[in-house]
C-alpha positions as a Python dict, from the first residue, in 0.01 Angstrom:
ca = {
    (1, 'M'): (0, 0, 0),
    (2, 'R'): (-19, -106, 397),
    (3, 'F'): (353, -349, 460),
    (4, 'P'): (364, -547, 776),
    (5, 'P'): (565, -452, 1070),
    (6, 'R'): (810, -740, 1100),
    (7, 'I'): (863, -902, 1445),
    (8, 'T'): (1213, -749, 1506),
    (9, 'R'): (1180, -969, 1877),
    (10, 'I'): (1538, -1220, 1896),
    (11, 'G'): (1562, -1461, 2170),
    (12, 'A'): (1480, -1794, 2341),
    (13, 'A'): (1156, -1753, 2333),
    (14, 'A'): (1133, -1686, 2019),
    (15, 'A'): (1362, -1889, 1935),
    (16, 'L'): (1130, -2222, 2094),
    (17, 'L'): (817, -2066, 1902),
    (18, 'S'): (971, -2025, 1539),
    (19, 'A'): (1117, -2356, 1555),
    (20, 'L'): (808, -2553, 1690),
    (21, 'V'): (610, -2344, 1443),
    (22, 'A'): (824, -2455, 1208),
    (23, 'G'): (844, -2838, 1349),
    (24, 'G'): (1198, -2797, 1460),
    (25, 'T'): (1276, -2950, 1714),
    (26, 'V'): (1429, -2855, 2131),
    (27, 'T'): (1646, -2928, 2312),
    (28, 'A'): (1869, -2852, 2680),
    (29, 'G'): (1739, -2484, 2635),
    (30, 'T'): (1748, -2424, 2221),
    (31, 'A'): (1584, -2506, 1963),
    (32, 'T'): (1665, -2534, 1546),
    (33, 'A'): (1413, -2506, 1296),
    (34, 'T'): (1333, -2757, 993),
    (35, 'P'): (1081, -2668, 742),
    (36, 'T'): (970, -3017, 558),
    (37, 'A'): (1016, -3012, 234),
    (38, 'V'): (1191, -2685, 276),
    (39, 'G'): (1593, -2655, 217),
    (40, 'S'): (1813, -2360, 291),
    (41, 'I'): (2067, -2128, 156),
    (42, 'C'): (2347, -1908, 309),
    (43, 'Y'): (2268, -1507, 241),
    (44, 'G'): (2576, -1474, 53),
    (45, 'D'): (2455, -1685, -185),
    (46, 'L'): (2197, -1540, -332),
    (47, 'P'): (2192, -1345, -639),
    (48, 'S'): (2267, -1016, -613),
    (49, 'Q'): (1940, -917, -636),
    (50, 'A'): (1776, -1081, -369),
    (51, 'H'): (1989, -926, -146),
    (52, 'D'): (1827, -574, -303),
    (53, 'T'): (1455, -720, -225),
    (54, 'L'): (1606, -829, 172),
    (55, 'E'): (1666, -449, 166),
    (56, 'L'): (1396, -307, 35),
    (57, 'I'): (1192, -522, 285),
    (58, 'E'): (1387, -436, 539),
    (59, 'Q'): (1365, -101, 492),
    (60, 'G'): (975, -120, 415),
    (61, 'G'): (998, 31, 41),
    (62, 'P'): (957, 138, -202),
    (63, 'F'): (921, -210, -460),
    (64, 'P'): (930, -150, -804),
    (65, 'Y'): (583, -412, -843),
    (66, 'P'): (240, -319, -694),
    (67, 'Q'): (240, -701, -626),
    (68, 'D'): (543, -650, -433),
    (69, 'G'): (425, -725, -26),
    (70, 'T'): (76, -893, -99),
    (71, 'T'): (-13, -1145, 105),
    (72, 'F'): (165, -1501, -13),
    (73, 'Q'): (-133, -1785, 52),
    (74, 'N'): (82, -2107, 5),
    (75, 'R'): (-137, -2312, -191),
    (76, 'E'): (117, -2477, -247),
    (77, 'G'): (150, -2648, 143),
    (78, 'I'): (543, -2636, 85),
    (79, 'L'): (640, -2360, 337),
    (80, 'P'): (501, -2418, 757),
    (81, 'S'): (113, -2401, 773),
    (82, 'Q'): (37, -2089, 878),
    (83, 'P'): (-284, -1859, 926),
    (84, 'T'): (-370, -1637, 597),
    (85, 'G'): (-183, -1311, 615),
    (86, 'Y'): (105, -1425, 806),
    (87, 'Y'): (360, -1463, 456),
    (88, 'N'): (421, -1186, 221),
    (89, 'E'): (597, -1241, -156),
    (90, 'Y'): (877, -935, -274),
    (91, 'T'): (940, -1003, -693),
    (92, 'V'): (1373, -1075, -702),
    (93, 'K'): (1391, -929, -1051),
    (94, 'T'): (1530, -1122, -1305),
    (95, 'P'): (1794, -980, -1521),
    (96, 'G'): (1639, -980, -1893),
    (97, 'S'): (1350, -1093, -1826),
    (98, 'P'): (1082, -940, -1970),
    (99, 'D'): (776, -972, -1683),
    (100, 'R'): (832, -996, -1282),
    (101, 'G'): (971, -1388, -1338),
    (102, 'A'): (1048, -1671, -1124),
    (103, 'R'): (1200, -1572, -831),
    (104, 'R'): (1065, -1429, -485),
    (105, 'I'): (1096, -1360, -143),
    (106, 'V'): (843, -1470, 23),
    (107, 'T'): (820, -1345, 437),
    (108, 'G'): (674, -1506, 728),
    (109, 'E'): (585, -1257, 1053),
    (110, 'E'): (940, -1393, 1217),
    (111, 'H'): (1270, -1178, 1227),
    (112, 'Q'): (1522, -1357, 968),
    (113, 'E'): (1205, -1567, 840),
    (114, 'D'): (1307, -1532, 414),
    (115, 'Y'): (1233, -1775, 189),
    (116, 'Y'): (1376, -1818, -181),
    (117, 'T'): (1235, -1923, -471),
    (118, 'A'): (1375, -1986, -780),
    (119, 'D'): (1103, -2131, -970),
    (120, 'H'): (741, -2016, -858),
    (121, 'Y'): (683, -2159, -569),
    (122, 'A'): (823, -2494, -632),
    (123, 'S'): (1077, -2524, -348),
    (124, 'F'): (1189, -2313, -92),
    (125, 'R'): (1436, -2233, 63),
    (126, 'L'): (1555, -2034, 433),
    (127, 'V'): (1786, -1834, 416),
    (128, 'D'): (2008, -1809, 681),
    (129, 'H'): (2147, -1473, 745),
    (130, 'T'): (2430, -1562, 844),
    (131, 'C'): (2669, -1721, 620),
}
């Protein structure tokens, strides 16, 4: 399975685009992305299995489940609206679960645009990689 590359450019233009796409605001040369209906979570507050999943994503795999890396359709409409193929989903292992469990990381095309869900897409939290 081929996994799409993630955009690794960071800068004012990327921040501006991210804010505009996510419905954020732009003021005095800065941009802040504030998607509606999406909370945030500090990287350090994620379960250790989410850290493992994010590391695998950065490395390009290999992934433990065949569904990992497939297109996330955003049917729930919680994440910012994007064209099909913009988001990909990955399993976050749940200790003791007999199947994939409910935890996922959904990535966007922007660098470190990672969303965590512990309840199988009922809610999402944007991962803040700076804390």
